[in-house]
C-alpha positions as a Markdown table, in Angstrom:
| # | Residue | x | y | z |
|---|---|---|---|---|
| 1 | Met | 5.6 | -10.2 | -33.9 |
| 2 | Asn | 6.6 | -9.0 | -30.4 |
| 3 | Arg | 9.2 | -11.1 | -28.5 |
| 4 | Val | 7.8 | -12.6 | -25.4 |
| 5 | Glu | 10.1 | -12.1 | -22.4 |
| 6 | Gln | 10.3 | -15.2 | -20.2 |
| 7 | Ala | 10.7 | -15.1 | -16.5 |
| 8 | Pro | 10.5 | -17.9 | -13.9 |
| 9 | Val | 8.3 | -15.8 | -11.6 |
| 10 | Leu | 6.3 | -12.6 | -12.4 |
| 11 | Val | 4.8 | -10.5 | -9.6 |
| 12 | Leu | 2.2 | -7.9 | -10.5 |
| 13 | Gly | 2.3 | -5.1 | -8.0 |
| 14 | Ala | 5.2 | -3.5 | -6.1 |
| 15 | Gly | 3.3 | -2.7 | -2.9 |
| 16 | Val | 4.4 | -4.3 | 0.3 |
| 17 | Ala | 2.6 | -7.6 | -0.4 |
| 18 | Gly | 4.2 | -8.0 | -3.8 |
| 19 | Leu | 7.7 | -6.9 | -2.6 |
| 20 | Ser | 7.5 | -9.2 | 0.5 |
| 21 | Cys | 6.7 | -12.2 | -1.8 |
| 22 | Ser | 9.4 | -11.2 | -4.3 |
| 23 | Arg | 12.0 | -10.7 | -1.5 |
| 24 | Ala | 11.3 | -14.1 | 0.0 |
| 25 | Leu | 11.5 | -15.8 | -3.4 |
| 26 | Ala | 14.6 | -14.0 | -4.4 |
| 27 | Asp | 16.3 | -14.8 | -1.0 |
| 28 | Ala | 15.5 | -18.5 | -1.8 |
| 29 | Gly | 17.3 | -18.3 | -5.1 |
| 30 | Arg | 14.4 | -17.7 | -7.4 |
| 31 | Glu | 14.6 | -15.2 | -10.3 |
| 32 | Val | 11.7 | -12.7 | -9.9 |
| 33 | Val | 10.5 | -9.8 | -12.1 |
| 34 | Val | 8.2 | -7.3 | -10.5 |
| 35 | Val | 5.8 | -5.4 | -12.7 |
| 36 | Glu | 4.4 | -2.1 | -11.4 |
| 37 | Gly | 2.2 | 0.5 | -13.1 |
| 38 | Ala | 3.2 | 3.4 | -10.8 |
| 39 | Arg | 6.4 | 5.5 | -10.9 |
| 40 | Gly | 7.7 | 4.0 | -7.6 |
| 41 | Val | 7.4 | 1.1 | -5.2 |
| 42 | Gly | 5.4 | 0.9 | -2.0 |
| 43 | Gly | 1.8 | 1.6 | -2.8 |
| 44 | Arg | 0.4 | 3.5 | 0.2 |
| 45 | Cys | 3.8 | 3.4 | 2.0 |
| 46 | Ala | 4.4 | 6.6 | 0.2 |
| 47 | Thr | 6.8 | 9.5 | 0.9 |
| 48 | Arg | 7.3 | 12.6 | -1.1 |
| 49 | Arg | 9.7 | 15.5 | -0.6 |
| 50 | Met | 8.2 | 18.9 | -0.3 |
| 51 | Glu | 10.9 | 21.6 | -0.5 |
| 52 | Gly | 13.4 | 18.9 | 0.5 |
| 53 | Gln | 11.4 | 17.7 | 3.5 |
| 54 | Pro | 10.0 | 14.1 | 3.5 |
| 55 | Val | 6.3 | 13.9 | 4.0 |
| 56 | Asp | 4.3 | 10.6 | 4.3 |
| 57 | Phe | 1.0 | 10.9 | 2.6 |
| 58 | Gly | -0.4 | 7.4 | 2.7 |
| 59 | Val | 0.4 | 5.2 | 5.7 |
| 60 | Ala | 1.4 | 7.6 | 8.4 |
| 61 | Phe | 3.3 | 5.0 | 10.5 |
| 62 | Leu | 3.9 | 1.3 | 10.7 |
| 63 | His | 2.6 | -1.0 | 13.4 |
| 64 | Gly | 2.4 | -4.7 | 14.3 |
| 65 | Arg | 3.1 | -7.5 | 16.7 |
| 66 | His | 4.1 | -10.5 | 14.6 |
| 67 | Pro | 7.8 | -11.3 | 15.3 |
| 68 | Glu | 8.7 | -11.9 | 11.7 |
| 69 | Phe | 7.2 | -8.6 | 10.6 |
| 70 | Leu | 8.8 | -6.6 | 13.4 |
| 71 | Ala | 12.2 | -8.2 | 12.5 |
| 72 | Ala | 11.7 | -7.1 | 8.9 |
| 73 | Leu | 11.1 | -3.5 | 10.1 |
| 74 | Asp | 14.3 | -3.6 | 12.2 |
| 75 | Glu | 16.4 | -4.6 | 9.1 |
| 76 | Ile | 15.7 | -1.3 | 7.5 |
| 77 | Pro | 18.8 | 0.9 | 7.4 |
| 78 | Ser | 16.9 | 4.0 | 8.4 |
| 79 | Glu | 16.6 | 5.8 | 11.8 |
| 80 | Gln | 13.5 | 4.8 | 13.6 |
| 81 | Val | 11.1 | 7.1 | 15.5 |
| 82 | Pro | 10.0 | 4.6 | 18.1 |
| 83 | Gly | 6.4 | 4.8 | 19.4 |
| 84 | Trp | 5.3 | 7.3 | 16.9 |
| 85 | Pro | 2.6 | 8.6 | 17.3 |
| 86 | Ala | 3.0 | 8.9 | 21.1 |
| 87 | Val | 0.9 | 12.1 | 21.5 |
| 88 | Ile | -2.6 | 11.6 | 20.2 |
| 89 | Ala | -5.5 | 14.1 | 20.5 |
| 90 | Gly | -9.1 | 13.6 | 19.8 |
| 91 | Ala | -11.4 | 10.6 | 20.3 |
| 92 | Gly | -12.3 | 9.8 | 16.6 |
| 93 | Arg | -11.9 | 6.4 | 15.2 |
| 94 | Pro | -8.5 | 5.7 | 13.6 |
| 95 | Cys | -8.1 | 3.8 | 10.3 |
| 96 | Gln | -6.8 | 0.8 | 12.2 |
| 97 | Pro | -7.8 | 0.8 | 15.9 |
| 98 | Glu | -5.6 | -2.2 | 16.7 |
| 99 | Ala | -2.6 | 0.1 | 16.2 |
| 100 | Phe | -3.3 | 1.6 | 19.6 |
| 101 | Ile | -4.0 | -1.5 | 21.7 |
| 102 | Pro | -1.5 | -2.8 | 24.3 |
| 103 | Gly | 1.3 | -4.9 | 22.9 |
| 104 | Glu | 1.2 | -3.3 | 19.4 |
| 105 | Arg | 4.5 | -1.7 | 18.4 |
| 106 | Arg | 4.3 | 1.6 | 16.5 |
| 107 | Leu | 7.1 | 3.4 | 14.7 |
| 108 | Ala | 8.0 | 5.8 | 11.9 |
| 109 | Tyr | 11.2 | 6.5 | 10.0 |
| 110 | Arg | 13.1 | 9.8 | 9.8 |
| 111 | Glu | 13.3 | 9.5 | 6.0 |
| 112 | Gly | 9.7 | 8.4 | 5.6 |
| 113 | Val | 7.7 | 5.1 | 5.6 |
| 114 | Gln | 8.7 | 4.4 | 2.0 |
| 115 | Ala | 12.0 | 3.3 | 3.5 |
| 116 | Phe | 10.4 | -0.1 | 4.1 |
| 117 | Pro | 9.3 | -1.0 | 0.6 |
| 118 | Arg | 12.5 | 0.5 | -0.8 |
| 119 | His | 14.5 | -1.8 | 1.4 |
| 120 | Leu | 12.3 | -4.8 | 0.3 |
| 121 | Ala | 12.9 | -3.9 | -3.3 |
| 122 | Arg | 16.7 | -3.8 | -3.1 |
| 123 | Gly | 18.3 | -5.9 | -5.8 |
| 124 | Leu | 15.0 | -7.0 | -7.3 |
| 125 | Gln | 14.1 | -6.5 | -11.0 |
| 126 | Val | 11.3 | -4.0 | -10.8 |
| 127 | Arg | 9.7 | -2.7 | -14.0 |
| 128 | Leu | 8.0 | 0.6 | -13.1 |
| 129 | Gln | 5.4 | 2.4 | -15.2 |
| 130 | Ser | 4.5 | -1.0 | -16.8 |
| 131 | Lys | 0.7 | -1.3 | -16.8 |
| 132 | Val | -0.8 | -4.7 | -17.6 |
| 133 | Ala | -3.5 | -4.8 | -20.2 |
| 134 | Gly | -4.3 | -8.5 | -20.2 |
| 135 | Leu | -3.5 | -11.9 | -18.8 |
| 136 | Ala | -4.0 | -15.2 | -20.6 |
| 137 | Leu | -3.0 | -18.8 | -20.3 |
| 138 | Gly | -0.8 | -20.2 | -23.1 |
| 139 | Glu | 1.7 | -22.9 | -23.9 |
| 140 | Asp | 4.5 | -20.8 | -22.3 |
| 141 | Gly | 2.5 | -20.3 | -19.1 |
| 142 | Leu | 0.6 | -17.2 | -18.0 |
| 143 | Arg | 1.2 | -14.4 | -20.5 |
| 144 | Leu | 1.0 | -10.7 | -19.6 |
| 145 | Thr | 0.4 | -8.1 | -22.3 |
| 146 | Leu | 1.4 | -4.7 | -21.3 |
| 147 | Glu | -0.3 | -1.5 | -22.4 |
| 148 | Asp | 2.7 | -0.6 | -24.6 |
| 149 | Gly | 2.4 | -4.0 | -26.4 |
| 150 | Arg | 5.3 | -5.8 | -24.7 |
| 151 | Gln | 4.6 | -9.4 | -23.6 |
| 152 | Met | 5.9 | -11.4 | -20.7 |
| 153 | Ala | 5.3 | -14.9 | -19.6 |
| 154 | Ala | 6.0 | -17.1 | -16.6 |
| 155 | Arg | 4.7 | -20.4 | -15.1 |
| 156 | Thr | 4.4 | -18.8 | -11.7 |
| 157 | Val | 2.5 | -15.4 | -11.5 |
| 158 | Val | 1.5 | -13.5 | -8.4 |
| 159 | Leu | -1.2 | -10.9 | -8.3 |
| 160 | Ala | -0.4 | -8.5 | -5.5 |
| 161 | Leu | -3.1 | -6.0 | -6.3 |
| 162 | Ala | -6.2 | -4.5 | -4.9 |
| 163 | Pro | -9.2 | -6.8 | -5.2 |
| 164 | Glu | -10.8 | -4.8 | -8.0 |
| 165 | Gln | -7.6 | -4.9 | -10.0 |
| 166 | Ala | -6.9 | -8.6 | -9.4 |
| 167 | Ser | -10.5 | -9.4 | -10.4 |
| 168 | Ala | -10.1 | -7.5 | -13.7 |
| 169 | Gln | -6.9 | -9.4 | -14.5 |
| 170 | Leu | -8.7 | -12.7 | -13.9 |
| 171 | Glu | -11.6 | -11.9 | -16.3 |
| 172 | Phe | -10.2 | -13.9 | -19.2 |
| 173 | Leu | -9.3 | -17.0 | -17.1 |
| 174 | Val | -12.7 | -17.7 | -15.6 |
| 175 | Gln | -13.2 | -20.8 | -17.7 |
| 176 | His | -11.0 | -22.5 | -15.1 |
| 177 | Pro | -13.1 | -23.3 | -12.1 |
| 178 | Gln | -10.6 | -22.4 | -9.5 |
| 179 | Val | -10.1 | -19.0 | -11.1 |
| 180 | Ala | -13.9 | -18.4 | -11.2 |
| 181 | Ser | -14.1 | -19.3 | -7.5 |
| 182 | Ala | -11.3 | -17.0 | -6.6 |
| 183 | Arg | -12.8 | -14.2 | -8.6 |
| 184 | Ala | -16.1 | -14.7 | -6.8 |
| 185 | Val | -14.2 | -14.3 | -3.5 |
| 186 | Leu | -12.5 | -11.2 | -4.7 |
| 187 | Gly | -15.9 | -9.8 | -5.7 |
| 188 | Leu | -16.9 | -9.7 | -2.0 |
| 189 | Ala | -14.2 | -7.2 | -1.2 |
| 190 | Arg | -14.2 | -3.5 | -1.8 |
| 191 | Ser | -11.3 | -1.2 | -1.5 |
| 192 | Gln | -11.8 | 2.0 | 0.5 |
| 193 | Ala | -10.9 | 5.4 | -1.0 |
| 194 | Cys | -8.9 | 8.1 | 0.7 |
| 195 | Leu | -8.4 | 11.7 | -0.3 |
| 196 | Val | -5.2 | 13.3 | 1.1 |
| 197 | Val | -3.9 | 16.9 | 1.3 |
| 198 | Arg | -0.3 | 17.5 | 2.4 |
| 199 | Ala | 0.7 | 21.0 | 3.4 |
| 200 | Leu | 3.7 | 23.1 | 4.5 |
| 201 | Phe | 3.0 | 26.1 | 6.6 |
| 202 | Pro | 4.8 | 29.4 | 7.3 |
| 203 | Ala | 7.0 | 29.9 | 10.3 |
| 204 | Ala | 4.3 | 32.0 | 12.0 |
| 205 | Ala | 1.8 | 29.2 | 12.0 |
| 206 | Pro | 1.0 | 27.8 | 15.5 |
| 207 | Val | 2.7 | 24.4 | 16.1 |
| 208 | Pro | 0.2 | 21.7 | 17.3 |
| 209 | Asp | 1.2 | 20.0 | 20.5 |
| 210 | Trp | 0.0 | 16.6 | 19.2 |
| 211 | Gln | 1.5 | 14.1 | 16.7 |
| 212 | Leu | -1.8 | 12.7 | 15.5 |
| 213 | Leu | -5.3 | 14.2 | 15.7 |
| 214 | Leu | -8.4 | 12.0 | 15.4 |
| 215 | Pro | -11.3 | 14.5 | 15.1 |
| 216 | Glu | -14.4 | 13.2 | 16.7 |
| 217 | Ser | -16.6 | 16.0 | 15.3 |
| 218 | Ser | -15.9 | 15.7 | 11.6 |
| 219 | Asp | -17.6 | 13.6 | 9.0 |
| 220 | Leu | -14.9 | 14.7 | 6.5 |
| 221 | Leu | -11.5 | 14.4 | 8.1 |
| 222 | Gln | -10.5 | 11.2 | 9.8 |
| 223 | Val | -6.9 | 11.8 | 10.6 |
| 224 | Ile | -4.5 | 14.8 | 10.8 |
| 225 | Ser | -0.9 | 13.9 | 11.0 |
| 226 | His | 1.7 | 16.3 | 12.3 |
| 227 | Asp | 4.3 | 14.8 | 9.9 |
| 228 | Ser | 7.2 | 17.2 | 10.8 |
| 229 | Thr | 7.4 | 15.6 | 14.3 |
| 230 | Lys | 9.0 | 12.6 | 12.6 |
| 231 | Arg | 11.8 | 14.6 | 11.1 |
| 232 | Gln | 15.2 | 15.6 | 12.4 |
| 233 | Ala | 15.2 | 19.4 | 12.7 |
| 234 | Pro | 12.4 | 19.9 | 10.2 |
| 235 | Ala | 12.5 | 23.2 | 8.2 |
| 236 | Arg | 8.8 | 23.5 | 8.0 |
| 237 | Leu | 5.6 | 22.6 | 9.8 |
| 238 | Ala | 4.1 | 19.8 | 7.8 |
| 239 | Leu | 0.5 | 18.5 | 8.2 |
| 240 | Val | -1.2 | 15.7 | 6.3 |
| 241 | Phe | -5.0 | 15.7 | 6.2 |
| 242 | Gln | -6.7 | 12.4 | 5.4 |
| 243 | Ala | -10.5 | 12.2 | 4.7 |
| 244 | His | -12.9 | 9.5 | 5.8 |
| 245 | Ala | -13.4 | 6.6 | 3.3 |
| 246 | Ala | -17.1 | 7.4 | 2.7 |
| 247 | Trp | -16.5 | 11.1 | 2.1 |
| 248 | Ser | -13.5 | 10.3 | -0.2 |
| 249 | Arg | -15.6 | 7.9 | -2.3 |
| 250 | Ala | -18.3 | 10.4 | -2.7 |
| 251 | His | -15.9 | 13.2 | -3.7 |
| 252 | Leu | -13.3 | 11.3 | -5.9 |
| 253 | Glu | -14.4 | 13.2 | -9.0 |
| 254 | Asp | -15.2 | 16.5 | -7.3 |
| 255 | Pro | -12.5 | 19.1 | -8.4 |
| 256 | Glu | -13.2 | 21.1 | -5.2 |
| 257 | Trp | -12.2 | 18.4 | -2.8 |
| 258 | Pro | -8.8 | 19.8 | -1.8 |
| 259 | Ala | -10.3 | 23.1 | -0.9 |
| 260 | Leu | -13.1 | 21.4 | 1.1 |
| 261 | Ile | -10.5 | 19.5 | 3.1 |
| 262 | Leu | -8.6 | 22.7 | 3.9 |
| 263 | Ala | -11.8 | 24.4 | 4.8 |
| 264 | Glu | -12.6 | 21.6 | 7.3 |
| 265 | Ala | -9.0 | 21.8 | 8.6 |
| 266 | Ala | -9.6 | 25.5 | 9.3 |
| 267 | Arg | -12.8 | 24.7 | 11.2 |
| 268 | Leu | -11.0 | 22.3 | 13.4 |
| 269 | Leu | -7.7 | 24.0 | 13.9 |
| 270 | Gly | -8.2 | 27.7 | 13.1 |
| 271 | Pro | -8.2 | 29.9 | 10.0 |
| 272 | Trp | -4.4 | 29.5 | 9.6 |
| 273 | Ala | -4.9 | 25.8 | 8.6 |
| 274 | Ala | -6.5 | 26.9 | 5.3 |
| 275 | Arg | -3.5 | 29.0 | 4.3 |
| 276 | Pro | -0.5 | 26.7 | 3.7 |
| 277 | Glu | 2.4 | 28.1 | 1.7 |
| 278 | Val | 2.9 | 24.8 | -0.2 |
| 279 | Val | 0.1 | 22.3 | -0.8 |
| 280 | Glu | -0.1 | 19.1 | -2.7 |
| 281 | His | -2.9 | 16.5 | -2.9 |
| 282 | His | -3.4 | 12.8 | -3.8 |
| 283 | Arg | -6.3 | 10.6 | -4.6 |
| 284 | Trp | -6.1 | 7.0 | -3.3 |
| 285 | Gly | -9.0 | 5.4 | -5.1 |
| 286 | Leu | -8.0 | 1.9 | -3.9 |
| 287 | Ala | -6.4 | 2.7 | -0.5 |
| 288 | Arg | -7.0 | -0.4 | 1.5 |
| 289 | Ser | -9.3 | -3.4 | 1.6 |
| 290 | Asp | -12.5 | -3.4 | 3.6 |
| 291 | Arg | -11.9 | -5.5 | 6.7 |
| 292 | Ser | -15.3 | -7.1 | 6.4 |
| 293 | Ala | -14.0 | -9.3 | 3.6 |
| 294 | Glu | -10.7 | -10.4 | 5.3 |
| 295 | Leu | -9.2 | -13.8 | 4.6 |
| 296 | Ala | -6.9 | -15.9 | 6.7 |
| 297 | Gln | -4.2 | -16.6 | 4.1 |
| 298 | Pro | -3.1 | -16.0 | 0.5 |
| 299 | Met | -4.4 | -18.1 | -2.4 |
| 300 | Leu | -2.4 | -20.3 | -4.7 |
| 301 | Leu | -4.3 | -21.7 | -7.7 |
| 302 | Glu | -2.9 | -24.6 | -9.9 |
| 303 | Leu | -3.8 | -24.2 | -13.5 |
| 304 | Pro | -3.3 | -26.6 | -16.5 |
| 305 | Gly | 0.2 | -27.1 | -17.8 |
| 306 | Gly | 2.0 | -26.8 | -14.4 |
| 307 | Val | 1.1 | -23.1 | -14.0 |
| 308 | Ala | 0.6 | -21.5 | -10.6 |
| 309 | Leu | -1.3 | -18.3 | -9.9 |
| 310 | Gly | -1.0 | -16.6 | -6.5 |
| 311 | Leu | -3.0 | -13.9 | -4.9 |
| 312 | Cys | -1.8 | -11.8 | -1.9 |
| 313 | Gly | -2.4 | -8.5 | -0.3 |
| 314 | Asp | -3.7 | -6.8 | 2.9 |
| 315 | Arg | -7.0 | -8.8 | 2.8 |
| 316 | Phe | -5.2 | -12.1 | 2.7 |
| 317 | Ala | -4.0 | -12.1 | 6.3 |
| 318 | Pro | -5.6 | -11.2 | 9.6 |
| 319 | Gly | -5.5 | -7.6 | 10.8 |
| 320 | Gly | -5.3 | -5.7 | 7.6 |
| 321 | Gly | -2.8 | -2.9 | 6.9 |
| 322 | Val | 0.9 | -3.1 | 6.1 |
| 323 | Glu | 1.6 | -6.0 | 8.5 |
| 324 | Ala | -1.1 | -8.2 | 6.8 |
| 325 | Ala | 0.2 | -7.2 | 3.4 |
| 326 | Trp | 3.8 | -8.2 | 4.3 |
| 327 | Leu | 2.6 | -11.5 | 6.0 |
| 328 | Ser | 0.5 | -12.5 | 3.0 |
| 329 | Gly | 3.3 | -12.0 | 0.6 |
| 330 | Ser | 5.8 | -13.9 | 2.8 |
| 331 | Arg | 3.4 | -16.8 | 3.3 |
| 332 | Leu | 2.6 | -17.0 | -0.4 |
| 333 | Ala | 6.3 | -17.2 | -1.3 |
| 334 | Gln | 6.6 | -20.2 | 1.1 |
| 335 | Arg | 3.6 | -21.9 | -0.6 |
| 336 | Ile | 5.1 | -21.3 | -4.0 |
| 337 | Leu | 8.4 | -22.8 | -2.9 |
| 338 | Thr | 6.6 | -25.8 | -1.4 |
| 339 | Trp | 4.5 | -26.3 | -4.6 |
| 340 | Glu | 7.6 | -26.1 | -6.8 |
| 341 | Ala | 9.4 | -28.7 | -4.7 |
| 342 | Arg | 6.8 | -31.4 | -5.0 |
């Protein structure tokens, strides 16, 4: 019989919401274990190196106005690129229009936006490539069964997942009325998809005079990011092409979608845009929550046996995006600490 690993607090998901919650709990002296199915932390705060050059291919920049969130950004030991993007072309609709309203602070990082979640994860126990197969309530609390057969249990568990993923984990707990109600709320939300191509171009390629392009004449491309403008003395011109949510959803299983994105880039920018020297692509099937199902705060459910189950993520705080994810995790941590102190 497999040994069950006990932990005071288990957090499922090492995106910004899960890391924010974990960071606040750890700073308050709680032992936290973070379980993440991917190979790295951060979710859509994702940066990869292409020929040694950092390229952001999820969130292109960070923005917000809440003092606590901005203070958290300023703690990161990475050089900021203040105000990025400052040069914006096109009149298309951005993913988050509020990023460009007066009073909103925007910034990027020289080493990439993943500097933020990596900083949040410092010193935490993070189990990467650990996918959860099931969640059940037992005498030792909430028990997680991982796909490789390992089991973990805790009396406080946080689901910092996309709504669809969280709902799937709650399937075997619906006999508890509060879980059934929470699952019904999660069912109102739908995550948006985003297909992304990141590309490096030869030295002869024309260098755009903008940092962010919002094409108004495309039903395919929503954003083109001139990523190399964030870097110190970049070796290559790097562009990141992100498709509209509806187009992405319709083409998730289409093997030709990277070529279609580059063809649209060529239509918008010129034939050279379809001929990168290095190209990589990524499918975000659950990129971000639909704002139509936004909630005001995270959820904390009390289950039998002194067990607490928390839910946080970008839909559990106003505004959406990375700021909402961070705020929801931080606020959930405070609710957990208050619940434990009763």
